[in-house]
C-alpha positions in Angstrom: 73.1 23.5 7.1 76.0 21.9 8.8 76.2 19.4 11.6 75.7 15.7 11.9 73.0 15.6 9.2 75.4 17.2 6.7 77.9 14.3 7.1 75.3 11.5 7.0 73.5 10.0 4.1 69.8 10.8 3.7 67.3 8.7 5.6 66.2 7.0 2.4 69.7 6.2 1.2 70.6 2.5 0.9 73.9 1.0 1.8 76.7 2.0 -0.5 76.9 -0.4 -3.4 80.3 0.8 -4.7 81.6 3.9 -6.4 79.1 5.7 -8.5 79.7 8.0 -11.5 82.0 11.0 -10.8 80.9 14.6 -11.2 79.6 15.2 -14.7 79.5 11.5 -15.5 76.5 9.4 -16.3 75.8 5.8 -15.6 76.8 3.3 -18.2 74.1 2.3 -20.7 71.9 -0.3 -19.2 73.1 0.3 -15.7 70.4 1.0 -13.1 69.9 4.7 -12.3 70.1 6.1 -8.8 66.3 5.7 -8.2 66.3 2.1 -9.3 69.3 1.3 -7.1 67.5 2.5 -4.0 64.5 0.2 -3.7 65.1 -1.6 -0.4 65.2 1.4 2.0 62.4 2.3 4.4 60.6 5.6 3.8 61.7 8.5 5.9 59.5 9.1 8.9 56.8 11.6 8.0 57.4 14.0 10.8 61.1 14.0 10.3 60.6 14.7 6.6 58.2 17.5 7.5 60.8 19.0 9.9 63.4 18.8 7.2 61.2 20.6 4.7 60.2 23.4 7.2 63.8 23.9 8.4 65.4 24.4 4.9 62.7 26.0 2.8 64.3 29.1 1.4 63.0 32.6 1.8 62.6 33.0 -2.0 59.7 30.5 -1.8 57.9 32.0 1.1 58.9 35.6 1.1 56.9 37.3 3.9 54.4 34.5 4.0 53.6 33.1 7.4 52.8 29.7 5.9 55.7 28.0 7.8 55.6 30.5 10.7 57.3 33.4 8.9 60.4 33.8 6.9 62.9 31.0 7.7 66.0 32.6 6.6 67.2 35.9 8.2 70.2 38.1 8.0 71.2 41.6 7.4 71.4 42.9 3.9 73.6 45.7 2.8 73.3 47.7 -0.4 75.8 49.0 -2.9 74.8 51.6 -5.5 75.8 54.8 -7.1 75.4 57.5 -9.8 75.2 57.2 -13.6 76.1 59.0 -16.8 73.1 60.4 -18.7 73.2 59.0 -22.1 74.7 55.6 -21.1 73.1 52.4 -22.4 72.7 50.1 -19.4 73.4 46.5 -20.1 73.2 45.0 -16.7 76.7 43.9 -16.2 78.2 47.1 -17.5 77.4 50.4 -19.1 78.5 51.5 -22.5 78.6 54.9 -24.0 78.4 54.9 -27.8 80.2 57.4 -29.9 79.4 57.4 -33.6 81.9 58.7 -36.1 82.5 58.5 -39.9 83.1 55.0 -41.3 86.6 56.0 -42.5 87.8 57.1 -39.1 91.4 56.4 -38.2 92.2 53.1 -36.5 93.1 54.8 -33.3 90.9 57.9 -33.4 90.3 60.2 -30.5 87.4 62.6 -30.1 86.4 65.5 -27.9 83.5 64.8 -25.6 80.9 67.6 -26.0 81.0 70.2 -23.3 77.2 70.2 -23.0 77.3 66.5 -22.1 79.8 67.1 -19.4 77.8 70.0 -17.9 74.6 67.8 -17.9 76.5 65.0 -16.1 78.0 67.5 -13.6 74.5 68.7 -12.7 73.4 65.2 -11.4 76.7 63.6 -10.4 77.2 62.5 -6.8 80.8 62.3 -5.7 80.9 59.2 -3.6 83.5 58.4 -0.8 86.4 57.7 -3.2 86.1 60.8 -5.4 88.2 63.3 -3.3 91.2 61.0 -3.0 91.0 60.2 -6.7 90.9 63.9 -7.6 94.0 64.6 -5.4 96.0 61.8 -7.0 95.0 62.9 -10.5 96.1 66.4 -9.9 99.4 65.4 -8.4 100.3 62.5 -10.7 98.6 63.6 -14.0 97.6 59.9 -14.6 95.1 57.8 -12.7 94.0 54.2 -13.1 90.5 53.9 -11.7 89.4 50.3 -11.0 86.1 49.0 -9.9 83.3 46.4 -10.4 80.8 46.3 -13.2 78.3 49.1 -13.6 79.6 51.2 -10.6 79.9 54.4 -12.5 83.7 54.4 -13.2 83.4 56.1 -16.5 81.1 58.9 -15.1 83.7 59.4 -12.3 86.5 59.6 -14.8 84.8 62.3 -16.8 83.9 64.3 -13.6 87.5 64.0 -12.3 88.8 65.7 -15.4 85.9 68.2 -15.5 86.7 69.2 -11.9 90.3 69.9 -12.8 89.0 72.6 -15.2 90.7 71.2 -18.3 89.9 73.0 -21.5 88.6 69.8 -23.2 88.2 66.1 -22.5 89.2 63.6 -25.2 88.0 60.0 -25.4 90.7 57.6 -26.6 90.0 54.7 -28.8 89.2 51.7 -26.5 91.4 49.5 -28.6 94.4 51.4 -27.6 97.0 49.0 -26.3 99.1 49.8 -23.2 102.3 50.0 -25.2 100.7 52.6 -27.6 99.1 54.7 -24.9 101.8 57.4 -24.7 101.6 58.0 -28.4 97.9 58.9 -28.3 98.4 61.7 -25.7 99.1 64.5 -28.1 96.6 67.2 -27.1 96.4 69.5 -24.1 93.6 68.9 -21.6 92.1 65.7 -20.3 92.1 62.2 -21.8 90.0 59.2 -20.8 90.5 55.6 -21.8 87.5 53.6 -20.9 87.5 50.0 -19.8 91.0 49.1 -21.1 90.9 45.3 -21.6 93.7 43.6 -19.7 94.9 40.0 -19.6 98.0 38.0 -18.7 99.4 38.6 -22.1 98.3 42.2 -22.2 99.0 43.8 -18.8 99.2 47.5 -18.0 102.7 48.0 -16.4 104.2 50.9 -14.5 106.6 51.5 -17.4 103.6 52.2 -19.6 102.4 54.9 -17.1 105.9 56.4 -16.8 106.0 56.9 -20.6 102.4 58.3 -20.6 103.2 60.7 -17.7 106.2 62.1 -19.6 104.0 62.8 -22.6 101.3 64.4 -20.5 103.9 66.8 -18.9 104.9 67.9 -22.4 101.4 68.6 -23.6 100.0 69.8 -20.2 97.5 67.0 -20.1 95.8 64.5 -17.6 94.7 61.0 -18.2 92.2 58.7 -16.4 92.2 55.0 -17.4 89.2 52.9 -16.2 89.6 49.2 -15.7 87.7 46.4 -14.1 89.2 44.9 -10.9 92.2 43.1 -12.4 95.4 41.3 -11.3 97.1 42.4 -14.5 98.5 45.7 -13.2 102.2 44.9 -12.4 103.7 47.8 -10.5 100.6 49.9 -10.8 98.6 51.2 -7.8 95.1 51.7 -9.0 92.5 53.9 -7.3 89.6 51.7 -6.1 86.3 53.3 -7.1 83.5 53.2 -4.6 80.2 54.6 -5.9 78.0 56.9 -3.9 74.9 55.5 -2.3 71.7 55.0 -4.4 69.9 57.6 -2.2 72.5 60.2 -3.0 72.1 59.5 -6.7 68.3 59.8 -6.5 68.6 63.1 -4.5 70.9 64.6 -7.1 68.6 63.7 -10.0 65.5 65.0 -8.1 67.2 68.3 -7.4 67.8 68.8 -11.1 64.4 67.5 -12.4 62.3 69.0 -9.6 64.0 72.2 -8.5 61.9 73.4 -5.6 59.2 71.0 -6.6 58.0 69.4 -3.3 59.7 67.8 -0.4 62.3 65.1 -1.5 62.0 63.5 2.0 58.4 62.8 1.4 59.2 61.1 -1.9 62.1 59.1 -0.4 59.8 57.8 2.4 57.4 56.2 -0.1 57.4 52.4 0.5 58.3 51.4 -3.1 61.2 53.9 -3.0 62.6 52.6 0.3 62.3 49.0 -1.0 64.1 49.9 -4.3 67.0 51.8 -2.6 67.6 48.9 -0.2 68.2 46.4 -2.9 71.7 47.3 -3.9 70.9 49.2 -7.1 73.6 50.0 -9.6 74.1 53.5 -11.1 72.0 53.3 -14.2 69.1 51.8 -12.3 69.2 54.4 -9.6 69.2 57.2 -12.1 66.4 55.8 -14.2 64.4 55.2 -11.0 65.0 58.9 -10.1 63.4 59.9 -13.4 60.3 57.9 -12.7 60.2 59.3 -9.1 60.5 62.8 -10.4 57.3 62.2 -12.4 55.4 61.1 -9.3 52.2 63.1 -8.9 50.7 61.4 -5.8 48.2 59.2 -7.7 47.7 55.5 -7.2 48.7 54.9 -10.8 52.1 56.7 -10.2 52.6 54.7 -7.0 52.0 51.5 -8.9 54.5 52.5 -11.6 57.1 53.0 -8.9 56.3 49.6 -7.4 56.6 47.9 -10.9 59.9 49.6 -11.6 61.8 47.4 -9.2 60.4 44.2 -10.6 61.1 45.3 -14.2 64.7 46.2 -13.2 65.2 42.7 -11.7 63.8 41.0 -14.8 66.1 43.0 -17.1 69.1 42.2 -15.0 68.4 38.5 -15.1 67.9 38.6 -18.8 71.2 40.4 -19.3 73.1 38.0 -17.1 71.9 34.9 -19.0 71.7 36.4 -22.5 75.1 38.2 -22.5 77.5 36.0 -24.5 80.4 37.8 -22.8 79.4 36.2 -19.5 81.1 32.8 -19.2 79.3 29.5 -18.6 81.0 29.3 -15.2 79.6 32.7 -14.1 76.1 31.8 -15.3 76.3 28.4 -13.5 77.3 30.3 -10.3 74.4 32.7 -10.7 71.9 29.9 -11.1 73.4 28.0 -8.1 73.3 31.1 -5.9 69.6 31.5 -6.9 68.9 28.0 -5.6 71.1 28.4 -2.4 70.2 32.0 -1.7 70.9 32.9 2.0 72.6 29.5 2.4 76.4 28.8 3.0 78.4 30.2 0.2 80.5 27.1 -0.1 77.4 25.2 -1.2 76.5 27.6 -3.9 80.2 27.6 -5.2 80.7 23.8 -4.9 77.4 22.9 -6.6 77.8 25.7 -9.2 80.9 23.8 -10.5 78.8 20.6 -11.0 76.3 22.6 -13.0 79.2 24.1 -15.0 80.3 20.5 -15.9 76.8 19.8 -17.2 76.8 23.0 -19.2 80.2 22.0 -20.7 79.0 18.5 -21.6 75.9 20.0 -23.3 77.7 22.7 -25.2 80.9 20.8 -26.0 80.1 17.1 -25.9 83.3 16.2 -27.7 85.5 17.7 -25.0 86.1 16.5 -21.5 84.7 19.0 -19.0 87.2 21.0 -16.9 86.8 22.9 -13.7 89.6 25.3 -12.7 90.8 24.3 -9.3 91.2 28.0 -8.2 89.0 30.7 -9.4 87.8 34.2 -8.6 87.6 35.4 -5.0 84.3 35.1 -3.2 84.0 38.9 -2.9 84.4 39.3 -6.7 81.9 36.6 -7.5 79.3 38.1 -5.1 79.9 41.6 -6.4 79.2 40.4 -9.9 76.0 38.7 -8.7 74.9 41.7 -6.8 75.0 39.6 -3.6 76.5 40.0 -0.2 78.0 37.6 2.3 78.1 37.6 6.0 79.2 35.3 8.8 76.3 34.0 10.7 75.8 31.4 13.4 74.1 28.2 12.3 72.5 25.9 14.9 73.6 22.2 14.7 73.3 19.2 17.0 76.9 20.0 18.2 76.0 23.6 19.0 76.3 26.9 17.0 78.9 27.1 14.3 79.7 30.0 12.1 79.1 29.9 8.4 79.8 32.4 5.6 76.4 32.7 4.0 75.6 34.5 0.7 72.4 36.0 -0.8 71.2 38.4 -3.4 70.6 42.0 -2.3 67.4 42.0 -4.2 65.2 39.2 -2.7 63.2 38.8 -6.0 66.3 37.8 -8.0 66.3 34.0 -7.2 62.7 33.5 -8.4 63.1 35.7 -11.5 66.5 34.2 -12.4 65.3 30.5 -12.2 62.1 31.3 -14.1 64.1 33.1 -16.8 66.6 30.2 -17.3 63.8 27.6 -17.4 61.4 29.4 -19.7 63.6 31.6 -21.9 66.6 29.3 -22.4 65.2 25.8 -23.1 68.5 24.7 -24.6 69.9 24.7 -21.0 67.1 22.4 -19.7 69.0 19.1 -20.1 71.9 20.3 -18.0 69.6 21.9 -15.5 67.5 18.8 -15.1 70.6 16.5 -14.6 71.9 19.0 -12.0 68.7 19.2 -10.0 68.4 15.4 -10.0 71.8 15.2 -8.5 70.9 17.8 -5.8 67.8 15.6 -4.9 70.2 12.7 -4.3 72.6 14.6 -2.1 73.2 13.5 1.4 72.6 16.9 2.9 69.0 17.8 3.9 69.5 21.4 3.0 70.6 20.5 -0.5 67.7 18.1 -1.1 65.2 20.6 0.2 66.6 23.4 -2.1 66.3 21.0 -5.0 62.6 20.6 -4.2 62.2 24.4 -3.8 63.9 25.2 -7.1 61.7 22.6 -8.9 58.6 24.2 -7.3 59.6 27.5 -8.8 60.1 25.9 -12.2 56.6 24.2 -11.8 55.0 27.6 -11.1 56.6 28.9 -14.4 55.9 25.8 -16.6 54.1 23.0 -14.9 53.8 20.5 -17.8 57.5 20.5 -18.5 58.5 20.4 -14.9 56.2 17.4 -14.2 57.6 15.5 -17.2 61.2 16.2 -16.6 61.4 16.0 -12.8 58.3 15.5 -10.6 56.6 12.6 -12.2 59.8 10.5 -12.5 60.4 11.1 -8.8 56.8 10.2 -7.9 56.8 7.0 -9.9 60.2 5.9 -8.6 60.3 2.5 -6.7 62.4 4.3 -4.1 61.0 6.4 -1.3 63.6 9.2 -1.4 62.6 10.6 -4.8 58.9 10.4 -3.8 59.6 12.6 -0.7 61.3 15.1 -3.0 58.2 15.0 -5.3 55.9 15.5 -2.4 58.0 18.4 -1.1 58.0 20.0 -4.6 54.3 19.8 -5.0 53.7 21.2 -1.5 55.9 24.2 -2.2 54.4 24.6 -5.7 50.9 24.8 -4.2 52.1 27.5 -1.7 53.6 29.4 -4.7 50.3 29.3 -6.4 51.3 27.0 -9.3 48.3 26.2 -11.4 46.2 23.0 -11.0 48.5 21.4 -8.4 45.6 20.7 -6.0 43.6 19.0 -8.8 46.7 17.0 -9.7 47.2 15.8 -6.1 43.5 15.0 -5.8 43.6 12.8 -8.9 46.8 11.1 -7.7 45.1 10.1 -4.5 43.1 7.5 -6.5 45.8 6.9 -9.2 46.5 3.3 -10.1 50.3 3.9 -9.6 51.2 3.4 -6.0 54.1 5.8 -6.1 51.8 8.7 -7.2 49.3 7.8 -4.6 51.9 7.7 -1.9 53.4 11.1 -3.1 50.0 12.8 -3.1 49.0 11.6 0.4 52.4 12.7 1.7 52.0 16.1 0.1 48.5 16.5 1.5 49.9 15.5 4.9 52.4 18.4 4.6 49.7 20.8 3.5 47.1 19.8 6.2 48.5 22.0 9.0 49.0 24.9 6.6 45.9 24.6 4.4 43.4 22.3 6.1 40.7 23.7 3.8 42.4 22.1 0.9 43.9 19.0 2.3 41.0 17.6 4.4 38.5 17.2 1.6 41.0 15.5 -0.7 42.2 13.1 2.0 38.6 12.3 2.9 
């Protein structure tokens, strides 16, 4: 949210007492913490706190629930998806095709891709909007640099471009081939493909490399496709941007091959779990794998349940791959986590606060080095594409009127919950950094940020209540300041709505707890729950 509230301190903030620690810094030993410094303020008025919670609770907490009057965060979502290569191994951020050869193979070996593999791929390949132009350029220029985002089917497209030319054979070049050595590898007639050429500032692909390669291709009557990720290290080169086909086109192509004449594809595509899956911006391998499951659909309830579960399993795998892949940098992982917390919120919030989390990650992983944040980084479009998210300009209501904000959110609405659960339960080494970051969010001057801190903590409580209580909720509830207690009450309220275990029993016990902070927190939480779940709140308050 923007507006007057965004520029003012929270209601529970005390007068400034001097500069505090900078980003990534901790108070000096013995110095009072933020909660201890804020002991003189008055508590935020209960209805104002309730309005703040209701206004900023994210959709990933409530989903389609009508608990707060329906989903609070709207906005159009647009999908991006495409086709896949049969035989690929899908790794979430990319696909890799494995070729196994003898151990004594030459350092820069090439190999012919089996014709049967190409024919199988051709039977299920959907061209997509960029294919025709790419084919024209390859035919005229003999060499094509095909660029695109992760897992969008660039390699499948490269193979099919050469296959459509009718070349006698397609040869896969060693991926370690350097740009300077490229021309020397093009010794055979037919097609050549160099997959995911790694580029950097010290290893660019220049137009001079392509000129030399084209001369060699003319001598041997060959064609070459080089696939690369979107990269600035292509001086003088005009790549062909690859745009994959829609996920529905991929599914149709696979169904036509696996169920020739077998039922009405429109009936299958109209099934609710199919429509939900296709709307979530699926990447090539996922769309093709889903098509295989759909081809096996026999109309039974069990088969329908398998289709429903497929989407959840795909989201879980993607989140595991994101966090577990050592090739994904800490800054990218910090952005993914921050975007999960600030899903369908202004992009600048997710990006700004992701860098603070990145600082905590650096301090945790490299405590002997001062943390660094690059001042300029990847473009928003590239970061969102990597995260399978989209951004759009929306009007946000403020006390000054409606202002436009560039908001960002995951295409798959289940991603935030799965990603936060994954990082909290499967990567405990990251917990110290995550805890420090969430504590910082809870002290932020912007209501939206504080509410999202409570919402994220509620998700963590639903996944692992004892640890979340020990690290975050109980320290907030027992604080002498009111601000952290409000955050604790909001967290427990949202955790109860999420179905976290034993929250109601905990709140009931806290109503008669000897610690005044816990008692205050429990009563405030029941006050928030009363209009939503009077059957739960009224007996405890009585």
